[in-house]
N, C-alpha and C positions, 0 to 999 in steps of 0.2 A: 586550442583548446579556447571558448571564450564561453561564457557566464552560462548560456542554458544548452551545454554540450555537457553541460551536469549534471541537466536536467535528461527524465526516461518516461519518454508517452507508452510504452509499448505496460499496462495496465496485469499489475501480477505479477511480471518480468523483474529479479530482481538483479541489481544494479551491480554492475562487475567497476564501477570506476572509482582510480587510487589517489582520487583529489581526495579532504580534509574531510566533504559532507557526501550521502548519495542521499539521493534523493528517488520515496518509491509512490505505488498510488496501486488503494487495495480497492475492483469494486466491490460488499458487501453485495452475495441474491437474497431473496427470502427463500428456504426452504418452502417449493411444490404444495404437501401437505404439514401444517402444524407450525409453529411461533420458530421466529430467531434465526439465522441463514448458513446457509448449507456451508461455506467456507472463510468462517470465523476462520475457523484453527489455520490459514493458508495466516493470514497475520503475524502470530506467535511462532512461524514457521519462519516470517521475514526475519519477527528480530532475530532471534537465534540466532539466525542464519547470518548473520548482523552481527551481532553479540563476538559470534567465532572464531571473524575477519576484523576481526579491533573495533567496531564501530560502532556508539550505544546510540536507541531511541532516541531528540532530540526535543520534537516537534512532531505532537499527534494534530491534526484538526482531521475533519468531520462535517461533511452535506447532507443535503438530503435529494434528491432527484426524482420526478415521480420519471417514468417509463409510460411508452405507452406500443408496447413492441409488446410480444406476445407473452402473452401471460401479466401484462400490467404490470400490475405491483407496485411502490415504491420501490428507490435502494439506494442502500448510504456508505459513499463514497471517503475512501479514508486515504491519508494522503499521509503523508510522513517520515522526518528529515532523521537519516544520520552523522553524526558526530564521529574522525577518525579515534578514538580516544589516547592521549598520548602520557 
């Protein structure tokens, strides 16, 4: 498996590679009514699941991207890199 084989293109999918690092992406979506994100708890769930499998959060990066789809609004893209605890 090459370097790119350890990356995960599928947003929100929990990566189960057995390597030293796991990389995941979550797109936060705005609530239809009110403020905040409707799927923010997904990040916590992913972090807890990775910790239970022996990985700790190494790097967290976020960026904001505009959306022209139904409902418009900005989307926050969160990239998480987990490192195997030894």
